[in-house]
C-alpha positions in Angstrom: 91.1 129.0 116.5 89.7 127.2 113.5 87.8 124.0 113.8 88.0 121.4 110.9 86.0 118.2 110.6 87.0 115.3 108.4 84.5 112.6 107.9 85.0 108.9 107.1 85.5 109.2 103.4 88.4 111.7 104.0 90.4 109.0 106.1 89.2 105.8 104.5 92.8 104.6 103.6 96.4 105.5 103.7 96.3 107.7 100.6 93.3 109.6 102.0 95.2 110.3 105.3 98.1 111.5 103.2 95.7 113.8 101.3 94.5 115.2 104.9 98.2 116.0 105.5 98.3 117.8 102.2 95.2 119.7 102.8 96.6 121.0 106.1 99.8 122.0 104.4 97.8 124.1 102.0 95.4 125.8 104.4 97.4 125.9 107.5 97.3 124.1 110.9 98.5 126.4 113.4 95.9 127.0 116.1 93.5 124.4 114.5 91.3 121.7 116.1 90.7 118.6 114.0 87.6 116.6 114.6 87.7 113.2 112.7 85.3 110.4 112.3 85.9 106.7 112.1 87.8 105.5 108.9 85.6 104.7 105.8 82.7 102.3 106.8 84.2 101.3 110.1 81.0 102.2 112.0 79.0 99.8 109.8 81.7 97.1 110.5 81.5 97.8 114.3 77.7 97.4 114.0 78.1 94.0 112.7 80.2 93.2 115.6 77.6 94.5 118.1 75.0 92.4 116.2 77.1 89.2 116.4 77.8 89.9 120.1 74.1 90.0 120.9 73.3 87.1 118.6 76.0 85.0 120.3 77.1 84.5 116.8 80.1 82.2 116.0 81.0 85.2 113.5 81.9 87.5 116.4 85.6 86.9 116.3 85.7 86.9 112.5 83.9 90.3 112.5 86.3 91.9 115.0 89.2 90.5 113.1 87.9 92.3 109.9 87.9 95.6 111.7 91.5 94.9 113.1 92.7 93.7 109.6 91.3 96.8 107.8 93.2 99.2 110.2 96.3 97.2 110.4 96.7 97.5 106.6 96.4 101.1 106.7 99.1 101.1 109.3 101.3 99.0 107.1 100.8 101.4 104.1 101.6 104.3 106.3 104.5 103.2 108.5 107.5 101.2 107.1 108.5 99.9 110.5 106.2 97.5 112.0 107.7 98.1 115.4 106.6 101.7 115.3 104.8 102.7 118.5 101.6 103.4 116.7 101.0 99.6 116.1 101.1 99.0 119.9 98.7 101.9 120.7 96.1 100.8 118.1 96.4 97.2 119.3 95.8 98.5 122.9 92.5 100.1 121.9 91.2 96.9 120.2 92.2 94.8 123.3 90.1 97.3 125.4 87.2 96.7 123.2 87.4 92.9 123.3 87.8 93.2 127.1 84.6 95.1 127.3 82.8 92.4 125.2 84.2 89.7 127.4 83.3 91.2 130.7 80.0 93.3 129.9 76.9 92.2 131.9 74.5 94.9 130.5 71.6 93.7 128.2 71.0 97.2 127.0 71.8 97.2 123.4 72.2 101.1 123.1 74.6 101.2 126.0 76.7 98.4 124.5 76.4 100.1 121.0 78.0 103.3 122.4 80.9 101.5 124.2 81.9 99.6 121.0 81.2 101.8 118.1 83.1 104.7 119.5 86.4 102.6 119.0 86.3 103.7 115.3 86.8 107.2 116.1 89.4 106.4 118.9 91.5 104.3 116.5 91.2 106.7 113.5 92.5 109.6 115.4 95.2 107.7 116.9 96.5 106.6 113.6 96.2 110.3 112.3 98.0 111.7 115.2 100.9 109.2 115.0 101.1 109.8 111.1 101.2 113.5 111.5 103.9 113.5 114.2 105.9 111.0 112.1 105.6 113.3 109.1 106.5 116.6 110.8 103.2 118.0 112.0 103.4 118.0 115.7 100.0 117.8 117.4 98.1 117.1 120.6 95.8 114.0 120.6 92.8 114.5 122.9 90.3 112.1 123.9 86.9 113.8 123.4 85.2 111.6 126.0 87.0 113.6 128.7 85.7 116.9 127.2 82.2 116.5 126.0 79.9 115.6 128.9 76.3 114.3 128.3 73.5 112.6 129.9 73.1 108.8 129.6 70.8 108.8 126.6 72.9 106.3 124.7 73.0 106.6 120.9 71.4 110.1 121.1 73.1 111.9 124.2 72.3 115.4 125.3 75.2 117.7 125.9 75.8 119.2 129.4 76.8 122.6 128.0 78.1 124.2 131.2 80.3 121.1 132.3 81.5 120.8 128.6 82.5 124.4 128.4 84.7 124.0 131.5 86.5 120.9 130.3 87.0 122.1 126.8 88.3 125.5 128.0 90.8 123.8 130.5 92.2 121.1 128.1 92.5 122.5 124.6 95.8 124.2 123.9 95.9 127.2 121.7 98.5 127.7 118.9 99.0 123.9 118.3 97.2 121.4 116.2 94.7 119.4 118.3 93.4 116.1 117.1 90.1 114.6 118.5 87.0 112.5 117.8 83.7 113.3 116.5 80.4 111.7 117.5 81.4 110.9 121.0 81.1 112.0 124.6 80.7 110.5 128.1 78.2 110.5 130.9 78.6 111.2 134.5 80.0 107.6 135.1 82.6 108.1 132.2 80.8 105.6 130.0 80.9 106.5 126.3 78.0 108.1 124.7 77.3 109.1 121.1 75.6 112.2 119.7 73.6 110.3 116.9 74.8 109.2 113.5 76.6 111.8 111.6 77.2 113.5 115.0 80.8 114.5 114.1 79.6 117.8 112.6 77.7 118.5 115.8 81.0 117.8 117.7 82.8 120.4 115.7 80.1 123.0 116.3 80.2 122.2 120.2 84.1 122.8 120.2 83.6 126.0 118.1 81.0 127.4 120.5 83.0 126.6 123.6 86.2 128.0 121.9 84.7 131.1 120.4 86.3 129.7 117.2 86.9 131.9 114.2 85.2 129.3 111.8 84.2 125.7 111.3 85.1 123.9 108.1 83.5 120.5 107.2 85.7 118.9 104.5 83.8 116.5 102.2 84.1 114.7 98.8 81.8 117.3 97.2 82.6 120.9 96.4 80.2 122.3 98.9 76.6 122.2 99.8 74.5 121.2 96.8 70.9 121.9 96.2 70.1 118.3 95.8 71.8 114.8 96.4 73.5 114.0 93.1 72.7 110.3 93.9 69.1 111.0 93.4 68.9 114.2 91.3 70.7 115.2 88.1 72.3 118.5 87.6 72.9 119.4 91.2 73.9 123.0 91.6 76.5 124.3 94.1 75.1 126.7 96.7 77.7 129.5 97.3 76.0 131.1 100.3 73.2 130.0 102.7 72.0 131.9 105.7 71.8 130.0 109.1 68.1 130.1 108.8 67.9 128.4 105.4 70.6 125.9 106.5 68.7 125.0 109.6 65.5 124.5 107.5 67.4 122.3 105.0 68.9 120.3 107.9 65.5 119.8 109.6 64.1 118.4 106.5 66.9 115.9 106.2 69.7 117.5 104.0 72.6 115.1 104.7 75.5 117.6 104.2 74.8 119.3 107.6 73.9 117.7 110.7 70.5 119.2 112.2 72.1 119.9 115.4 75.2 121.6 114.0 74.0 124.9 113.2 72.2 126.1 116.4 75.3 126.7 118.5 77.1 128.3 115.6 74.4 130.7 115.0 74.2 131.8 118.6 77.7 133.2 118.3 77.7 133.9 114.6 80.5 131.5 113.9 80.6 130.9 110.0 80.5 127.4 108.7 82.2 126.4 105.5 81.7 123.2 103.5 84.7 122.5 101.4 86.2 119.9 99.1 89.1 118.0 100.5 89.9 117.1 96.9 90.1 120.8 95.9 90.8 122.5 99.3 91.6 126.0 97.9 88.1 126.3 96.2 85.7 128.7 98.2 83.1 125.9 98.7 79.9 127.0 100.6 79.5 129.6 103.3 76.9 129.3 105.9 76.6 132.6 107.8 74.5 135.7 108.2 73.4 137.1 104.8 71.3 136.1 101.8 69.2 133.0 102.3 70.5 131.4 99.1 73.0 132.3 96.5 72.1 131.4 93.7 68.4 131.5 94.2 67.2 127.9 93.3 64.9 125.2 94.4 66.5 122.7 96.8 65.5 119.0 96.9 65.7 116.5 99.8 64.6 112.9 99.9 64.3 110.6 102.8 64.0 107.1 101.7 62.7 103.9 103.7 60.0 106.0 105.6 56.7 104.8 107.0 53.4 106.4 106.3 51.2 105.6 109.3 47.5 106.4 109.3 45.2 106.1 112.3 41.4 106.4 112.4 39.0 106.4 115.3 37.3 102.8 115.7 34.0 104.6 116.7 34.0 107.5 114.2 34.7 110.0 116.9 36.9 113.0 116.2 40.6 112.7 116.6 41.2 115.9 118.7 43.9 117.5 120.8 43.7 114.8 123.5 44.1 111.9 121.2 46.9 113.6 119.3 48.7 114.4 122.5 48.7 110.9 123.5 49.9 109.6 120.2 52.8 112.0 120.1 53.5 110.8 123.7 53.9 107.3 122.2 56.2 108.5 119.4 58.4 110.0 122.0 58.4 107.0 124.1 59.3 104.7 121.2 61.8 107.2 119.7 60.0 107.5 116.4 60.8 110.6 114.5 57.9 112.4 112.8 58.6 114.2 109.5 55.1 115.0 108.3 51.5 115.4 110.0 48.2 115.4 108.2 44.9 115.0 109.7 41.1 115.1 109.1 38.2 114.8 111.5 38.5 111.1 112.1 41.9 110.2 110.7 45.5 111.2 111.4 48.4 110.5 109.1 52.1 110.9 109.8 55.3 110.1 108.0 57.7 108.4 110.4 61.3 107.3 110.6 61.9 104.3 112.7 65.6 104.8 113.6 65.6 102.4 116.4 63.3 99.7 115.1 60.4 100.2 117.5 57.6 100.6 115.0 56.1 97.0 115.6 55.8 97.8 119.3 54.3 101.3 118.6 51.8 99.5 116.2 50.7 97.1 118.7 50.0 99.8 121.3 48.1 102.1 118.8 46.0 99.1 117.6 44.2 99.0 120.9 42.7 102.4 120.4 42.7 103.0 116.7 42.4 101.4 113.4 45.9 101.3 112.1 47.0 101.1 108.3 50.5 102.0 107.1 52.7 101.9 104.0 56.4 100.9 104.3 59.3 102.0 102.2 57.7 105.2 101.1 59.9 108.3 100.1 59.5 111.8 101.5 60.5 114.5 99.2 60.8 118.0 100.4 61.3 120.8 97.9 62.3 124.3 99.4 61.5 127.3 97.1 59.5 125.0 94.9 58.3 125.8 91.3 55.8 123.9 89.2 58.6 122.5 87.2 60.4 121.3 90.3 57.2 119.6 91.6 56.7 117.9 88.2 60.2 116.5 88.2 59.7 114.9 91.7 56.3 113.5 90.8 57.4 111.9 87.5 56.7 108.2 87.2 55.7 107.9 91.0 52.6 107.3 92.9 51.8 110.4 95.2 50.2 109.3 98.5 50.4 112.7 100.3 51.2 116.3 99.2 51.4 119.2 101.5 52.3 122.8 100.7 53.4 125.9 102.7 54.7 129.3 101.5 58.3 128.2 100.8 58.1 124.4 101.1 56.3 121.4 99.5 56.5 117.9 100.9 55.5 114.9 98.8 55.2 111.3 99.9 55.6 108.8 97.1 55.8 105.1 96.3 58.5 104.7 93.6 
């Protein structure tokens, strides 16, 4: 079985959905499992719904209506008959979502987030499944929440691999096209959980691992994995081949093409990962597998914007040693703060942080009780794999460098633009 993953950009409107149909006609769809994201910017739109819900905003109904209107237009563009069953099926999902919002008693933002935001994937795959059946590609629609079982760490759930293996093996049919959702799972009480933003790639890897898949292909609007994000760097180069190890390094540092969790289950079973263009599906794209670290050999650039540079120093000029550092990292874990770079001296300790869950102010208040706290907001963290002098000069040009750190193969630079 092959596993294909299509992201939001590939199903953002009716013409995009028709293009996915065309891609499958060109590359084949027998014995394929399709993992599909929410359409376009639906996840962002549902986050607005959640915000309005918690703010008790008068805009709540309007924000829900915007999401429904967007999907309804896609339906109208795909199906001539407004009495087609797909309209009822999609409306049923939105009715379920509104029912939850009307009856929920939990004040837990992360719990509510997962129950609501997942409807983006549920609706997108419903539309795709009905359209394919309508157009002659018979398929099985599968609710991933019945298959990928997790703990209840909402918004960043941890997979129960043993149980997930059992449910996937039992429910995925071979020799047919299966269509399911990325990003989602469920806990032991069958409440929806999510695997983290961009978690659809990870979903594809979970299925591939459990099904001993032939390969995973991530279909994107770029020709493959590039050595740099073309939004921030000119003259980005296509990487034809990357080793698992190199890809994991790039993902760890924040390369956006491949989710950090995706590669580990694939590497364990040596399942190759391909990143290809849904615009030109017959081009080879990028292969991630055993073999050469990089082909061609070139510097790779990663940038993470809107980071925090936090510096702590001891109030009494005592050393910041293992005991203090252990306590500090315990707080990072408690407040779900991601650390991307560490640098310390005898009496100071600096870290580059990503405040994904907006807990920095709470962390700062706690740290201020024991340390002198200074910080810079909105800094950029650049990572250069296989750096050269020319590559470093390009990154540093017209920027103020706050921190620079170098190892054998990697340089990281924190800057203010």
